[in-house]
VMD Tcl script that draws the C-alpha trace (Angstrom):
set ca {
  {94.73 99.83 33.19}
  {91.86 102.11 34.18}
  {92.14 104.81 36.84}
  {89.59 103.01 39.01}
  {91.73 99.88 38.96}
  {94.84 101.92 39.74}
  {93.13 103.51 42.73}
  {92.24 100.09 44.05}
  {95.68 98.58 43.72}
  {97.22 97.53 46.98}
  {100.98 97.41 47.34}
  {102.10 94.75 49.75}
  {105.69 95.05 50.87}
  {107.10 92.36 53.08}
  {109.69 93.86 55.42}
  {111.20 91.81 58.22}
  {107.97 89.98 58.76}
  {105.70 93.04 58.57}
  {103.24 93.83 55.80}
  {103.03 97.47 54.80}
  {99.84 98.37 52.94}
  {99.81 101.41 50.67}
  {96.78 102.23 48.54}
  {98.04 103.44 45.18}
  {96.44 106.36 43.41}
  {97.09 107.91 40.01}
  {99.33 110.99 40.36}
  {97.07 113.19 38.24}
  {94.23 112.72 40.68}
  {96.22 112.50 43.90}
  {95.16 114.62 46.85}
  {97.72 115.58 49.47}
  {95.69 113.92 52.21}
  {95.99 110.65 50.29}
  {99.79 110.83 49.97}
  {101.13 107.81 51.85}
  {104.74 107.19 50.80}
  {106.53 103.91 51.44}
  {110.25 104.16 52.08}
  {112.39 102.88 49.21}
  {115.50 102.49 51.37}
  {116.73 99.02 52.26}
  {118.14 99.95 55.64}
  {117.95 98.49 59.17}
  {114.57 98.55 60.88}
  {114.26 97.96 64.59}
  {111.11 96.81 66.34}
  {111.23 97.76 70.00}
  {108.47 95.81 71.72}
  {109.50 96.72 75.25}
  {111.16 99.86 76.57}
  {114.80 99.50 77.49}
  {114.05 100.68 81.04}
  {110.84 100.84 83.13}
  {108.58 103.66 82.04}
  {106.28 106.13 83.76}
  {103.79 107.49 81.24}
  {103.21 111.03 82.47}
  {100.47 111.90 80.00}
  {97.54 109.60 79.34}
  {93.77 109.76 79.76}
  {90.77 107.72 80.78}
  {90.44 105.70 77.57}
  {88.96 102.37 78.75}
  {85.18 102.12 78.92}
  {85.00 98.88 80.91}
  {86.87 97.02 83.64}
  {87.92 94.46 81.04}
  {89.46 97.23 78.95}
  {91.42 98.41 82.00}
  {92.69 94.85 82.49}
  {93.73 94.69 78.85}
  {95.58 97.99 79.20}
  {97.48 96.67 82.22}
  {98.48 93.60 80.20}
  {99.75 95.90 77.45}
  {101.69 97.94 80.00}
  {103.27 94.74 81.33}
  {104.32 93.65 77.84}
  {105.73 97.05 76.83}
  {107.49 97.90 80.09}
  {105.22 100.70 81.32}
  {105.38 100.53 85.11}
  {102.91 103.34 85.83}
  {100.51 105.60 83.94}
  {99.28 109.03 84.98}
  {95.61 109.48 84.08}
  {95.00 113.17 83.42}
  {91.26 113.20 84.10}
  {90.53 116.93 83.66}
  {87.79 116.28 86.20}
  {86.45 117.27 89.59}
  {83.37 116.23 91.55}
  {81.53 113.00 90.79}
  {83.28 112.55 87.44}
  {86.67 112.54 89.14}
  {85.41 110.10 91.77}
  {84.19 107.72 89.06}
  {87.57 107.75 87.31}
  {89.34 107.02 90.60}
  {86.98 104.10 91.21}
  {87.65 102.67 87.74}
  {91.39 102.29 88.41}
  {91.19 101.47 92.13}
  {92.09 97.82 91.49}
  {95.48 98.92 90.16}
  {96.58 101.64 92.55}
  {100.23 100.76 92.01}
  {99.91 101.08 88.23}
  {97.80 104.21 87.80}
  {97.56 107.67 89.34}
  {94.50 109.78 88.61}
  {95.01 113.54 88.57}
  {92.17 116.01 88.91}
  {91.21 119.27 87.24}
  {90.17 122.63 88.67}
  {86.53 123.44 89.37}
  {85.89 126.81 87.70}
  {82.19 126.92 88.61}
  {81.15 130.54 89.16}
  {84.49 131.92 88.04}
  {82.72 135.07 86.86}
  {81.70 135.76 90.46}
  {83.91 137.06 93.30}
  {85.25 134.46 95.72}
  {84.85 131.43 93.44}
  {88.34 130.29 94.39}
  {87.14 129.31 97.88}
  {85.06 126.40 96.64}
  {87.64 125.61 93.95}
  {90.38 125.22 96.55}
  {88.06 123.15 98.74}
  {87.35 120.81 95.82}
  {91.06 120.58 95.06}
  {91.71 119.53 98.65}
  {88.89 116.96 98.45}
  {90.34 115.48 95.27}
  {93.74 115.36 96.93}
  {92.27 113.33 99.79}
  {90.68 111.04 97.19}
  {94.13 110.31 95.80}
  {94.89 113.03 93.25}
  {98.61 113.65 93.46}
  {98.60 116.26 90.71}
  {96.41 118.51 88.56}
  {95.88 118.17 84.86}
  {95.65 118.31 82.10}
  {94.80 122.01 82.16}
  {94.38 123.35 78.64}
  {94.46 126.76 77.02}
  {94.43 127.11 73.24}
  {93.84 130.83 73.32}
  {90.53 131.53 75.01}
  {91.28 130.34 78.53}
  {91.37 127.19 80.63}
  {88.71 125.04 79.01}
  {89.74 121.44 79.72}
  {88.61 121.05 83.34}
  {85.12 119.85 84.24}
  {82.35 120.22 85.00}
  {82.77 123.94 84.20}
  {85.39 125.31 81.79}
  {87.34 128.41 82.76}
  {87.02 130.41 79.59}
  {88.63 133.80 79.97}
  {91.08 132.61 82.63}
  {94.65 132.10 81.50}
  {97.08 130.33 83.81}
  {98.80 133.62 84.75}
  {95.54 135.36 85.69}
  {95.78 136.66 89.30}
  {92.56 134.78 90.05}
  {94.47 131.52 89.56}
  {96.99 132.34 92.27}
  {95.12 130.72 95.21}
  {94.78 127.44 93.32}
  {98.40 127.36 92.22}
  {99.55 128.22 95.73}
  {97.45 125.38 97.14}
  {99.07 123.05 94.59}
  {102.47 124.08 95.96}
  {101.29 123.51 99.53}
  {99.97 120.04 98.71}
  {102.96 119.20 96.47}
  {100.63 118.67 93.51}
  {102.36 119.19 90.14}
  {100.35 121.00 87.46}
  {100.25 119.53 83.94}
  {99.24 122.21 81.44}
  {98.73 122.36 77.70}
  {99.25 125.79 76.18}
  {98.88 126.67 72.49}
  {99.42 124.34 69.53}
  {102.41 123.89 67.28}
  {103.39 126.67 64.88}
  {101.90 125.27 61.67}
  {98.44 125.31 63.28}
  {98.60 129.11 63.16}
  {99.83 129.42 59.58}
  {97.73 129.62 56.45}
  {96.64 126.22 55.17}
  {98.34 126.66 51.81}
  {101.20 125.17 49.80}
  {103.86 126.81 52.02}
  {102.65 125.20 55.27}
  {105.08 122.46 56.31}
  {102.45 120.84 58.52}
  {99.64 121.00 55.98}
  {98.71 117.33 56.38}
  {97.44 118.29 59.84}
  {96.87 122.03 59.51}
  {94.45 121.59 56.64}
  {91.84 120.22 59.02}
  {93.14 121.08 62.49}
  {94.14 124.68 63.03}
  {93.72 127.60 65.42}
  {91.26 130.30 64.40}
  {92.97 133.56 65.33}
  {89.95 135.58 64.22}
  {88.06 134.72 67.41}
  {87.73 137.80 69.67}
  {90.26 137.86 72.49}
  {92.15 134.75 71.40}
  {95.87 134.62 72.23}
  {98.43 133.45 69.69}
  {101.16 130.87 70.20}
  {103.82 133.12 71.71}
  {101.33 134.91 73.94}
  {100.18 131.60 75.37}
  {103.73 130.47 76.05}
  {104.20 133.79 77.84}
  {101.20 133.04 80.10}
  {102.92 129.79 81.04}
  {106.18 131.58 81.73}
  {104.43 134.16 83.88}
  {102.74 131.49 85.97}
  {105.96 129.50 86.41}
  {107.83 132.66 87.41}
  {105.16 133.90 89.81}
  {104.72 130.50 91.49}
  {108.27 129.24 92.09}
  {107.16 126.64 94.64}
  {104.69 125.03 92.22}
  {105.95 122.37 89.82}
  {104.67 122.72 86.25}
  {104.81 120.16 83.46}
  {104.34 121.75 80.03}
  {102.47 119.23 77.89}
  {103.75 118.42 74.40}
  {107.07 120.26 74.87}
  {105.02 123.44 75.41}
  {104.06 123.08 71.73}
  {107.44 124.54 70.83}
  {108.50 121.66 68.58}
  {109.32 123.99 65.69}
  {111.43 126.20 67.97}
  {112.74 124.23 70.93}
  {114.97 127.19 71.77}
  {111.89 128.81 73.33}
  {111.53 125.90 75.72}
  {115.28 125.77 76.33}
  {115.20 129.40 77.48}
  {112.42 128.57 79.95}
  {114.34 125.56 81.25}
  {117.44 127.71 81.70}
  {115.49 130.26 83.73}
  {112.95 128.31 85.80}
  {113.91 125.19 87.78}
  {110.25 124.43 88.59}
  {109.37 123.72 84.95}
  {109.38 120.33 83.24}
  {107.88 119.21 79.92}
  {106.36 115.99 78.64}
  {106.99 114.72 75.11}
  {103.52 113.21 74.66}
  {101.97 113.11 71.19}
  {104.82 115.05 69.61}
  {106.98 112.19 68.34}
  {105.90 112.83 64.77}
  {106.92 116.47 65.16}
  {110.40 115.91 66.63}
  {111.53 112.75 64.80}
  {112.08 114.56 61.47}
  {114.94 116.61 63.02}
  {116.83 113.93 64.98}
  {120.24 115.54 65.45}
  {118.88 118.81 66.82}
  {116.36 117.04 69.07}
  {118.99 114.55 70.25}
  {121.20 117.42 71.39}
  {118.27 119.20 73.04}
  {117.14 116.11 74.94}
  {120.63 115.20 76.04}
  {121.17 118.73 77.37}
  {117.80 118.95 79.13}
  {117.47 115.27 80.04}
  {116.66 116.15 83.66}
  {113.65 118.26 82.65}
  {111.76 115.92 80.33}
  {109.26 113.15 81.05}
  {107.86 110.44 78.81}
  {104.21 110.61 77.79}
  {101.90 109.20 75.12}
  {98.42 110.84 74.90}
  {97.67 108.51 71.99}
  {95.55 105.69 73.37}
  {96.55 102.27 74.66}
  {97.60 100.16 71.65}
  {100.84 98.19 71.77}
  {101.94 99.54 68.41}
  {101.65 103.07 69.74}
  {104.09 102.34 72.57}
  {106.42 100.47 70.20}
  {106.84 103.43 67.85}
  {107.60 105.84 70.71}
  {110.34 103.53 71.97}
  {111.72 103.11 68.44}
  {111.97 106.87 68.01}
  {113.62 107.43 71.39}
  {115.97 104.45 71.51}
  {117.11 103.61 67.98}
  {119.05 105.25 65.17}
  {116.63 104.00 62.51}
  {116.29 106.28 59.49}
  {113.63 107.42 57.03}
  {110.53 105.53 58.09}
  {106.85 106.45 58.15}
  {104.06 105.90 60.62}
  {101.12 107.78 59.19}
  {98.53 105.63 60.90}
  {99.64 107.25 64.16}
  {101.29 110.52 63.07}
  {99.33 112.27 60.35}
  {102.23 113.96 58.59}
  {104.01 113.38 55.29}
  {107.39 113.69 57.01}
  {109.77 110.75 57.25}
  {110.82 109.88 60.81}
  {114.24 109.19 62.33}
  {115.34 107.62 65.58}
  {116.84 109.95 68.19}
  {119.32 107.37 69.54}
  {119.24 108.81 73.06}
  {121.91 107.64 75.49}
  {121.06 105.19 78.27}
  {121.50 107.88 80.91}
  {119.01 110.14 79.17}
  {116.53 107.33 78.54}
  {116.51 106.44 82.22}
  {115.75 110.04 83.18}
  {113.02 110.56 80.60}
  {111.44 107.16 81.13}
  {111.22 107.22 84.91}
  {113.72 108.96 87.19}
  {112.46 112.49 86.42}
  {108.90 111.32 87.00}
  {109.85 109.80 90.34}
  {111.53 113.05 91.34}
  {108.42 115.05 90.48}
  {106.04 112.65 92.23}
  {108.15 112.55 95.37}
  {108.68 116.32 95.53}
}
mol new
graphics top color blue
foreach p $ca { graphics top sphere $p radius 0.5 }
foreach p [lrange $ca 0 end-1] q [lrange $ca 1 end] { graphics top cylinder $p $q radius 0.2 }
display resetview
């Protein structure tokens, strides 16, 4: 059989009614990015089509482009058990207003959070208009702020103007964070990326499937590294004890959850969402199970991965079941096998909704 034919072979494996498609490639010409293993183990597989308890998705974005797409999303939420979704819009001004209008038909199913307006942040007194815009967004329905984002060069997620050069612990941010406390607006913030994004993209990098194409360039002038960015978060949480913070993606501490545990132990105003980090935590199920059981009151469910039913299904499977050694590379771009965390009912209830309700009612 020729190599070209081998590369075009399609392996169809029928498993409990599902067809798994794996494109075969000759080993002598195989590239790591094309490595898509299929589990050889004949072990139980659980399809969780609906969450065990009602869910609040604390980390999503404005994905739909039309009203019909919003309707379709609501239908998906109904089928999967998602009671409410937080839309982290990053936005202020007219952009924020347009996002609010898009979801106005479903006020009980969506909350739209705003960003910060950093316009003129290189000029003295810019915080005055930024606070005024924050208050305006609050009156428009924003019950929180986010997603703020700092991958080393400053707060760049918010629109219309990014806040490059401003880290969350910069004294210039104090008036905005104090106003958030006054208005009881939680702050959702993304700091750093996971550890393998800072390592060399070579044969020793455990996250090479992602890090080969998606990594942090530490050669940029003034850029902060992973630990420095986590420190900016800690400083802000410490200096603003009346402001509630939600660290996105487990504060990007998936490879060392002890860093996040230390923050949880020290600061009661800090929470974390688990959005878009299922592929990173599922390979170490026993350690993550113990972590989530211990800090169940500080974690909230999130997705940050679109609106497809299959996306919700795999998050529920990872959280709820004890399934072993399965792959989901169409959603998580790693070579690692995944394992269910088998969280207890009490912990699932907290992560799925009760912690979110506590934050939103604070």
